[in-house]
C-alpha positions as CSV (number, residue, x, y, z in Angstrom):
1,M,83.2,-85.6,39.4
2,A,81.0,-84.9,42.5
3,A,80.3,-81.4,41.2
4,L,79.2,-82.7,37.8
5,F,76.9,-85.2,39.5
6,F,75.4,-82.3,41.6
7,R,74.7,-80.2,38.5
8,K,72.9,-83.1,36.8
9,G,70.7,-83.7,39.9
10,L,69.8,-80.0,40.1
11,T,68.9,-79.9,36.4
12,A,66.6,-83.0,36.9
13,C,64.9,-81.3,39.9
14,L,64.2,-78.2,37.8
15,K,62.7,-80.3,35.1
16,R,60.4,-82.0,37.6
17,G,58.7,-78.7,38.6
18,H,60.9,-77.2,41.3
19,V,61.4,-74.2,39.0
20,T,58.3,-72.8,40.7
21,L,60.3,-72.1,43.8
22,L,62.8,-70.0,41.8
23,F,59.9,-68.0,40.3
24,S,58.4,-67.4,43.8
25,V,61.8,-66.1,44.9
26,D,61.9,-63.7,42.0
27,L,58.4,-62.4,42.7
28,I,59.2,-61.8,46.4
29,A,62.3,-59.8,45.2
30,M,60.1,-57.6,42.9
31,A,57.3,-57.0,45.4
32,P,58.7,-53.7,46.7
33,T,58.8,-52.3,43.2
34,F,55.1,-53.2,42.6
35,L,54.1,-51.5,45.8
36,I,55.9,-48.4,44.8
37,L,54.2,-48.2,41.5
38,L,50.7,-48.9,43.0
39,G,51.1,-46.1,45.5
40,A,52.2,-43.7,42.7
41,A,49.0,-44.5,40.7
42,V,46.8,-43.9,43.7
43,A,48.4,-40.6,44.4
44,L,48.1,-39.5,40.8
45,G,44.4,-40.4,40.8
46,A,43.8,-38.4,43.9
47,D,45.5,-35.5,42.3
48,V,43.4,-35.5,39.1
49,R,40.0,-36.4,40.7
50,P,37.9,-33.3,41.1
51,D,36.7,-32.5,44.6
52,K,33.0,-32.1,45.4
53,N,33.3,-28.4,45.1
54,F,34.2,-28.8,41.4
55,S,31.6,-26.9,39.4
56,L,30.2,-27.6,35.9
57,L,29.3,-24.8,33.5
58,P,26.2,-24.9,31.3
59,P,26.4,-25.3,27.5
60,V,26.5,-22.3,25.2
61,N,24.9,-21.4,21.9
62,F,21.9,-23.6,22.4
63,T,19.5,-23.3,19.4
64,I,16.5,-25.1,18.0
65,H,15.8,-25.2,14.2
66,A,13.2,-27.0,12.1
67,A,15.1,-29.7,10.3
68,G,12.1,-31.0,8.2
69,L,8.4,-31.8,8.4
70,A,7.6,-32.3,12.1
71,Q,11.3,-32.6,12.9
72,V,13.7,-30.3,14.9
73,L,17.4,-30.1,15.5
74,L,18.7,-29.2,18.9
75,R,22.3,-28.0,19.0
76,W,24.7,-26.6,21.6
77,D,28.4,-26.2,22.4
78,P,30.4,-27.0,25.5
79,N,31.2,-24.1,27.7
80,P,34.6,-22.8,26.7
81,D,35.3,-21.6,30.3
82,Q,35.0,-25.2,31.6
83,E,38.2,-26.2,33.4
84,P,40.0,-29.0,31.5
85,G,40.3,-32.3,33.2
86,S,39.9,-36.0,32.8
87,L,36.2,-35.8,33.7
88,T,33.7,-37.1,31.0
89,L,30.9,-34.7,30.4
90,G,27.4,-35.4,29.2
91,Y,24.2,-33.4,28.7
92,H,20.7,-33.7,30.2
93,V,18.0,-32.5,27.8
94,K,14.3,-31.7,28.7
95,V,11.7,-31.1,26.1
96,H,8.8,-29.0,27.4
97,A,6.5,-28.6,24.4
98,P,4.7,-30.0,22.6
99,E,5.1,-33.0,24.9
100,D,7.4,-33.6,27.9
101,E,10.5,-35.7,27.2
102,D,13.6,-36.3,29.3
103,Y,16.9,-37.9,28.1
104,Q,20.7,-37.8,28.3
105,T,23.3,-37.8,25.6
106,K,27.1,-37.3,25.2
107,N,26.6,-35.5,21.9
108,T,26.2,-31.8,21.4
109,E,23.2,-32.1,19.0
110,S,20.0,-34.0,19.0
111,K,17.3,-34.6,16.4
112,R,13.7,-35.0,17.6
113,V,10.4,-35.8,15.9
114,A,7.4,-33.8,17.1
115,P,4.4,-31.8,15.7
116,L,5.5,-28.2,15.3
117,H,2.3,-26.3,14.7
118,R,2.2,-25.3,18.4
119,G,5.9,-24.6,18.7
120,F,8.8,-26.4,20.4
121,S,10.8,-25.6,23.5
122,A,13.5,-27.4,25.5
123,S,16.3,-26.9,28.0
124,V,19.8,-28.5,28.4
125,R,22.5,-28.6,31.1
126,T,25.9,-30.2,31.6
127,V,26.1,-33.3,33.8
128,P,29.1,-35.5,35.0
129,W,28.7,-38.7,32.9
130,E,30.5,-41.0,35.4
131,E,30.5,-39.1,38.6
132,P,26.9,-38.8,39.8
133,S,28.1,-37.4,43.2
134,L,29.1,-34.1,41.4
135,L,26.6,-31.3,40.9
136,S,25.2,-30.6,37.4
137,S,25.3,-27.2,35.8
138,G,22.5,-24.8,35.5
139,W,19.9,-25.0,32.7
140,V,19.9,-23.1,29.4
141,S,16.7,-22.9,27.3
142,A,15.6,-22.3,23.7
143,E,12.3,-22.1,21.8
144,L,11.0,-22.5,18.3
145,P,7.8,-20.4,18.0
146,A,4.7,-21.7,16.4
147,P,4.2,-20.9,12.7
148,P,2.0,-17.8,12.0
149,G,-1.7,-18.1,11.3
150,S,-5.1,-17.0,12.4
151,P,-6.7,-19.0,15.2
152,G,-9.3,-21.5,14.1
153,T,-8.2,-21.7,10.5
154,A,-6.1,-24.9,10.7
155,A,-7.5,-28.2,9.4
156,V,-9.0,-30.5,12.1
157,N,-9.8,-34.2,12.5
158,L,-6.9,-35.4,10.4
159,T,-7.0,-39.2,9.9
160,C,-4.7,-41.4,7.8
161,S,-4.5,-45.1,6.9
162,T,-2.1,-47.2,4.9
163,S,-2.6,-50.3,2.8
164,T,-0.1,-52.8,1.3
165,V,-0.4,-53.4,-2.5
166,A,1.4,-56.1,-4.5
167,S,3.9,-54.7,-7.0
168,N,3.9,-56.0,-10.6
169,G,7.1,-57.9,-11.4
170,T,9.4,-56.3,-8.8
171,R,11.5,-58.7,-6.9
172,A,13.5,-56.2,-4.9
173,R,10.2,-54.6,-3.6
174,P,7.3,-57.0,-4.2
175,Y,5.0,-54.8,-2.2
176,H,4.4,-51.0,-1.9
177,V,2.3,-49.0,0.5
178,S,-0.5,-46.6,-0.4
179,L,-1.7,-43.8,1.9
180,R,-5.1,-42.1,2.3
181,C,-5.7,-39.1,4.5
182,A,-8.8,-37.0,5.2
183,W,-9.6,-33.9,7.3
184,L,-12.1,-31.1,7.8
185,G,-11.7,-27.4,7.3
186,G,-11.2,-25.1,10.3
187,A,-14.3,-23.4,11.8
188,Q,-12.8,-19.9,11.3
189,A,-11.3,-20.6,7.8
190,P,-12.5,-18.1,5.1
191,E,-14.6,-19.4,2.2
192,D,-11.7,-19.2,-0.2
193,T,-9.4,-21.4,1.9
194,Q,-7.7,-24.2,0.1
195,Y,-5.8,-27.0,1.9
196,F,-2.7,-28.9,0.8
197,L,-1.1,-32.1,2.3
198,R,2.4,-33.5,2.3
199,Y,3.9,-36.4,4.2
200,R,7.4,-37.3,5.4
201,Y,8.7,-40.8,6.1
202,G,12.4,-41.0,7.0
203,A,14.2,-38.6,4.7
204,R,11.5,-38.7,2.0
205,T,8.9,-35.9,1.6
206,E,6.2,-36.0,-0.9
207,E,3.4,-33.6,-1.9
208,C,-0.2,-34.8,-2.6
209,R,-1.3,-34.8,-6.2
210,R,-4.7,-36.5,-5.9
211,Y,-7.3,-34.7,-3.8
212,S,-11.0,-35.2,-3.1
213,Q,-13.1,-32.1,-2.6
214,D,-16.2,-31.1,-0.7
215,P,-19.2,-29.3,-2.3
216,R,-17.4,-26.0,-1.8
217,Q,-14.5,-27.2,-3.9
218,R,-12.2,-27.4,-0.9
219,N,-9.6,-30.2,-0.6
220,V,-10.7,-32.5,2.2
221,A,-8.9,-35.8,1.4
222,C,-5.8,-37.1,-0.4
223,W,-4.6,-40.4,-1.9
224,F,-1.1,-41.6,-2.6
225,P,-1.4,-44.8,-4.6
226,R,2.3,-45.5,-4.1
227,T,4.6,-44.1,-1.4
228,G,8.1,-44.5,0.1
229,I,6.7,-45.9,3.3
230,D,8.3,-49.2,4.5
231,G,5.5,-51.8,5.0
232,K,7.5,-53.3,7.9
233,G,8.9,-50.0,9.2
234,R,8.8,-48.8,12.7
235,D,9.3,-45.0,12.1
236,R,6.5,-42.6,12.6
237,L,4.7,-41.1,9.7
238,A,4.6,-37.2,9.7
239,V,1.8,-35.5,7.8
240,Q,1.2,-31.8,7.5
241,V,-1.9,-30.0,6.2
242,S,-1.3,-26.4,5.3
243,G,-3.6,-23.8,3.7
244,S,-3.8,-20.6,1.8
245,S,-6.4,-17.8,1.6
246,A,-6.5,-14.3,0.3
247,R,-8.3,-13.1,3.5
248,A,-6.3,-14.6,6.3
249,A,-3.1,-16.6,7.1
250,I,-4.0,-20.3,7.5
251,Q,-2.4,-22.2,10.4
252,P,-0.7,-25.4,9.4
253,Y,-1.4,-28.7,11.2
254,D,1.1,-31.5,11.9
255,G,0.1,-35.1,12.6
256,L,2.3,-38.0,13.7
257,F,1.1,-41.6,13.2
258,A,2.6,-44.9,14.3
259,L,2.4,-47.3,11.3
260,H,1.0,-50.2,13.3
261,A,-1.9,-48.0,14.4
262,I,-3.0,-46.9,10.9
263,D,-2.1,-50.0,8.8
264,R,-5.2,-51.6,7.3
265,V,-4.3,-55.2,6.9
266,N,-5.6,-56.8,3.8
267,P,-8.1,-59.7,4.1
268,P,-6.7,-63.2,3.7
269,G,-6.7,-64.6,0.2
270,N,-8.1,-67.7,-1.4
271,V,-10.5,-68.7,1.4
272,T,-12.0,-72.1,0.8
273,A,-14.3,-74.3,2.8
274,E,-15.8,-77.8,2.6
275,V,-18.0,-80.1,4.6
276,Q,-17.0,-83.8,5.0
277,E,-19.5,-85.8,6.9
278,S,-19.7,-84.0,10.2
279,R,-16.6,-81.8,9.9
280,L,-16.2,-78.3,8.4
281,H,-12.8,-77.5,7.1
282,V,-11.7,-73.8,6.3
283,R,-8.4,-72.8,4.7
284,W,-6.9,-69.6,3.5
285,E,-3.7,-67.8,2.4
286,K,-1.8,-65.0,4.2
287,P,-2.8,-61.4,3.3
288,V,-0.9,-59.4,0.7
289,S,1.8,-57.9,3.0
290,A,5.5,-57.4,3.4
291,F,5.3,-59.5,6.6
292,P,5.9,-63.3,6.4
293,G,3.2,-65.8,7.2
294,H,4.2,-66.4,10.8
295,C,3.6,-62.8,11.7
296,F,-0.2,-63.0,11.4
297,E,-3.1,-64.0,13.6
298,Y,-6.5,-64.7,12.3
299,E,-10.2,-64.6,13.2
300,V,-12.7,-67.0,11.6
301,R,-16.4,-66.1,11.8
302,I,-18.9,-68.9,10.9
303,Q,-22.6,-68.2,10.6
304,N,-25.2,-71.0,10.7
305,T,-27.8,-69.5,8.4
306,R,-30.6,-71.7,9.5
307,K,-30.1,-71.4,13.3
308,R,-28.9,-67.8,12.9
309,Y,-25.9,-67.9,15.3
310,F,-22.3,-66.8,14.9
311,Q,-19.2,-68.7,16.0
312,T,-15.9,-66.7,16.1
313,E,-12.5,-68.4,16.7
314,K,-8.9,-66.9,16.9
315,M,-5.8,-68.8,15.7
316,T,-2.3,-68.3,14.3
317,T,-2.5,-71.0,11.6
318,N,-4.1,-70.7,8.2
319,E,-6.7,-73.4,8.6
320,F,-9.6,-74.2,10.9
321,T,-11.7,-77.3,11.5
322,T,-14.9,-77.6,13.5
323,T,-17.8,-80.1,14.0
324,V,-21.0,-79.7,12.1
325,H,-23.9,-80.9,14.3
326,D,-26.7,-80.7,11.7
327,I,-27.5,-80.3,8.0
328,S,-27.3,-76.5,7.3
329,K,-25.8,-73.8,5.2
330,Y,-22.8,-72.0,6.6
331,C,-21.4,-68.5,5.8
332,I,-17.7,-68.1,6.4
333,E,-15.5,-65.0,6.7
334,V,-11.8,-64.6,7.8
335,R,-9.8,-61.5,8.8
336,A,-6.1,-61.0,9.9
337,A,-3.9,-58.8,12.0
338,V,-0.1,-58.5,12.4
339,S,0.8,-60.1,15.7
340,S,3.1,-58.6,18.4
341,V,5.7,-61.2,17.4
342,C,6.8,-59.0,14.4
343,R,5.7,-55.5,15.5
344,E,3.5,-53.7,18.0
345,G,0.0,-55.0,17.8
346,G,-2.4,-53.1,15.5
347,L,-5.9,-53.1,14.2
348,W,-7.8,-56.1,12.7
349,G,-8.2,-55.9,8.9
350,E,-11.3,-56.2,6.8
351,W,-13.3,-59.4,6.6
352,S,-12.8,-61.5,3.5
353,P,-15.7,-61.9,1.1
354,A,-18.2,-64.3,2.6
355,I,-18.4,-67.8,1.1
356,S,-21.1,-70.4,1.6
357,V,-21.0,-74.1,2.1
358,G,-23.5,-76.8,3.0
359,N,-27.1,-77.5,2.0
360,E,-30.4,-75.9,3.1
361,A,-32.1,-79.3,3.3
362,Q,-35.4,-79.9,5.2
363,K,-35.2,-81.1,8.7
364,P,-34.8,-84.9,9.0
365,W,-37.7,-86.9,10.4
366,T,-35.9,-87.3,13.7
367,E,-36.5,-83.6,14.3
368,W,-40.1,-83.5,13.0
369,Y,-41.2,-86.6,15.0
370,P,-41.1,-85.0,18.4
371,I,-42.8,-81.8,17.1
372,T,-45.6,-83.8,15.5
373,L,-46.2,-86.0,18.5
374,V,-46.5,-83.0,20.8
375,A,-48.8,-81.2,18.4
376,A,-51.1,-84.3,18.2
377,L,-51.3,-84.8,21.9
378,C,-52.1,-81.1,22.4
379,L,-54.9,-81.3,19.7
380,A,-56.4,-84.4,21.3
381,F,-56.4,-82.9,24.7
382,V,-58.1,-79.7,23.5
383,S,-60.7,-81.6,21.5
384,S,-61.5,-83.8,24.4
385,L,-62.0,-80.9,26.7
386,A,-64.2,-79.1,24.3
387,C,-66.4,-82.1,23.6
388,R,-66.9,-82.8,27.3
389,T,-67.7,-79.2,28.0
390,C,-70.4,-78.8,25.3
391,H,-72.0,-82.3,25.8
392,V,-71.0,-83.1,22.2
393,W,-69.4,-86.4,23.2
394,T,-72.7,-88.0,24.3
395,K,-74.5,-86.8,21.1
396,L,-71.8,-88.2,18.8
397,F,-71.4,-91.4,20.7
398,P,-74.8,-92.4,22.5
399,P,-74.6,-95.2,25.1
400,V,-75.5,-98.7,23.8
401,P,-78.3,-100.3,26.0
402,G,-77.4,-103.6,27.5
403,P,-79.3,-106.8,26.7
404,K,-82.1,-108.0,29.0
405,S,-81.5,-110.9,31.3
406,H,-83.6,-113.9,32.6
407,I,-85.3,-114.6,29.2
408,Q,-85.4,-118.3,28.5
409,D,-86.9,-118.3,25.1
410,F,-88.3,-116.0,22.4
411,A,-90.8,-116.7,19.6
412,A,-90.7,-115.7,16.0
413,T,-93.7,-115.7,13.9
414,V,-93.3,-116.1,10.3
415,N,-96.1,-115.3,8.0
416,Y,-96.0,-116.3,4.5
417,E,-98.5,-116.8,1.8
418,K,-98.5,-119.9,-0.4
419,S,-98.5,-119.3,-4.1
420,G,-101.9,-119.9,-5.7
421,S,-103.7,-120.4,-2.3
422,R,-106.0,-118.1,-0.3
423,E,-105.1,-119.7,3.0
424,T,-102.6,-117.9,5.2
425,E,-100.7,-120.1,7.5
426,S,-98.9,-118.9,10.6
427,E,-96.0,-120.8,12.0
428,V,-94.7,-120.3,15.5
429,I,-91.1,-121.4,16.1
430,S,-89.8,-121.7,19.7
431,Y,-86.2,-121.7,20.7
432,V,-85.0,-122.7,24.1
433,E,-81.8,-121.1,25.3
434,E,-79.3,-123.3,26.8
435,P,-78.0,-122.4,30.2
436,G,-75.4,-119.6,30.1
437,L,-76.8,-118.0,26.9
438,E,-78.9,-114.9,26.5
439,V,-82.1,-115.0,24.4
440,L,-82.9,-112.6,21.6
441,E,-86.5,-111.4,21.8
442,D,-89.2,-110.6,19.3
443,L,-87.2,-111.4,16.2
444,V,-89.6,-111.7,13.3
445,F,-88.6,-113.4,10.0
C-alpha cells in the first residue's frame, strides 16, 4: 500500500515539471559522447584544410571569341593538374583593352560588351574563393585582334538618338522606339567608299534600310522607324558602321550607347493655359513614353511678351500656377525629362509648341499718370529756364504800374453839343474821394 502511494506521488511530481531533472541527468550522461564527436570533426577539418604552401594552378585553354556585334565570349577550363580537395575555386578576370575592367566569377566563361574595332585583350587566374589567405595562381592571357582595314578609313563622329512613338492599336506594346544615327566618312577613305550600319540590342541585330547620303552619294545617316529597343530598357545599344571600297579595306567602327543618354524625350502633350483674375494656370499631359506619369520631371518657361522677360520653373507635377502682376500677353512652353526615380538621369526633351494667353492691352491710367506728371514737370522747368535766360518772360508779361497815391480828387470834363444849338457847354464834375480810397485821374467821358 505504501509502495503504491509512493508511485502515485512520483508520477504527480513528474507531471509538475520535475521531469527536467531527469533530462539533465541524461544530458550529463551523454556529454562524453558529444565531446568525442566534436574532437573527431576538428581533427578531420585539420586534415582536409590545405596549408599555406598549397599552390593553385592557372586555368588552361583560355580563348576570346567575338560572340556578336560589340560582344565577346571569354572561356577557359580548370587546370587538370590541380590537386583535388574541398577548396572552392574561383577566377579573377582582368580586361586590358579596349577599357580596363576587373571582376571575379565562379564560372569558366564570361560574356562582355565592348567596342571591338580596336581589338580586345584580357587575363585570368585561379583564386581561392573562400580562403583569401592562400596565394592565387599565375595569370594566363588571350587576345582578339582588331579587324583588318586601312588606317583613317573608318567612319568618325558617330552619333545616335532614340525616340518613342505610339503604336496603333497594340495593347501588348503600345509604344515602339525609332533610331536615328549619323556619321562622317574617314579622312583617308577612297572616293568610292560606301558605309553601312547595323545595330544590336540584346539578342536582336538589324541592318539599316533607310539611308541619307551626302553630295558624293555616300551614306552618312540612317533611320530605323521601328526597332526592337525596349523604351524602358537598361541595356546598352551597340552600333557598327562598316564600309566597302574597291581601292582599300575599310575599317569598321563600333559604338556603344546608354539609352538614357541618347533618348530624346517627347514634349508634353495637350498643353493648356488660362488667366483667371491675377492667376495664370498651366496644365499638360505626360509625353508619349513607355514610362508612367510619375517618372517625369518638367520645366515650364513663361515669357512676358510686353516686358520681355522669361520665367522658368521645375516641377514633378503636370500643372503650374503663378501670379500675374499686370495685363500682358504670355507665351508658354513645357518640356520633360525622365527622372532618376525610374532610370539614370538623361537629357531634357524638346519644348512643346508655344501657346499664348492674355491680352496686349494698353497700359492702365495708373501707369501713365506718373509718367505724364514727370514729363510735365520737366517741360515746365525747361521752359522757365529758357524764358528767363532769353528775357522772353519780361516781354511776354510786362510789369503793371502801380496806381499813384495822395490824390484826393480828379476832374472829368464832358463836352457835348446840344442838338440844334451853336453853343458848346462844358461841364466840370468833381469827385471827392473818401478816406481810404484811391482816386482815378484824368478820366474823360
